[in-house]
C-alpha positions as CSV (number, residue, x, y, z in Angstrom):
1,X,-9.7,-2.7,13.9
2,X,-12.7,-1.1,12.3
3,X,-12.8,-1.3,8.5
4,X,-14.7,1.4,6.7
5,X,-15.4,0.8,3.0
6,X,-15.8,3.9,0.9
7,X,-18.8,4.4,-1.5
8,X,-16.3,4.3,-4.4
9,X,-15.1,0.8,-3.4
10,X,-18.7,-0.4,-3.0
11,X,-19.5,1.0,-6.5
12,X,-16.5,-0.7,-8.0
13,X,-17.7,-4.1,-6.6
14,X,-20.7,-3.9,-8.9
15,X,-18.4,-3.7,-12.0
16,X,-17.5,-6.8,-14.0
17,X,-13.8,-6.6,-13.3
18,X,-14.5,-7.1,-9.6
19,X,-17.0,-9.9,-10.0
20,X,-16.6,-12.5,-7.4
21,X,-15.1,-10.2,-4.8
22,X,-17.3,-9.7,-1.7
23,X,-17.4,-7.2,1.1
24,X,-16.2,-9.9,3.4
25,X,-13.2,-10.5,1.2
26,X,-12.3,-6.8,1.3
27,X,-12.8,-6.6,5.1
28,X,-10.6,-9.6,5.7
29,X,-7.9,-8.2,3.4
30,X,-7.9,-4.8,5.1
31,X,-7.7,-6.4,8.6
32,X,-4.7,-8.6,7.5
33,X,-2.5,-5.6,6.8
34,X,-0.2,-5.1,9.8
35,X,0.9,-1.8,11.3
36,X,-0.3,1.7,10.4
37,X,-1.0,3.0,6.9
38,X,-0.4,6.8,7.1
39,X,-1.1,7.6,3.5
40,X,-3.2,6.0,0.8
41,X,-1.3,2.8,-0.3
42,X,-2.0,0.1,-2.7
43,X,-1.7,-3.5,-1.4
44,X,-1.5,-6.2,-3.9
45,X,-2.0,-10.0,-4.1
46,X,-5.2,-10.7,-2.2
47,X,-7.4,-13.6,-3.2
48,X,-11.2,-13.7,-2.7
49,X,-13.1,-16.8,-1.7
50,X,-14.2,-17.1,-5.3
51,X,-10.5,-17.3,-6.4
52,X,-10.4,-13.9,-8.0
53,X,-7.2,-11.9,-7.3
54,X,-7.5,-8.3,-6.2
55,X,-5.7,-5.3,-4.8
56,X,-7.0,-2.7,-2.4
57,X,-6.0,0.9,-1.6
58,X,-6.3,1.7,2.1
59,X,-5.5,4.5,4.5
60,X,-5.8,4.7,8.3
61,X,-8.0,7.5,9.6
62,X,-9.1,8.3,13.1
63,X,-12.3,6.1,12.7
64,X,-10.4,3.0,11.5
65,X,-9.0,1.7,8.3
66,X,-10.6,3.2,5.2
67,X,-10.7,1.1,2.0
68,X,-10.7,3.6,-0.8
69,X,-10.9,1.3,-3.8
70,X,-10.8,-2.2,-5.0
71,X,-9.0,-3.4,-8.2
72,X,-9.8,-6.8,-9.6
73,X,-7.4,-8.7,-11.7
């Protein structure tokens, strides 16, 4: 499945709250979600390689799975 990361999510990665979360972490998290996500949904409890916990908001679109935002814990 193709994972598309929105500009907003990329911008959030530069904030201190998301420090330690990489683009690879986000992509792996989005790919690990089974099934189809018809509307924007928050998925909780992912762990980055750095050990930082994070949530993502994703939605499936015609081009693939869109990661709308990232929320660091």
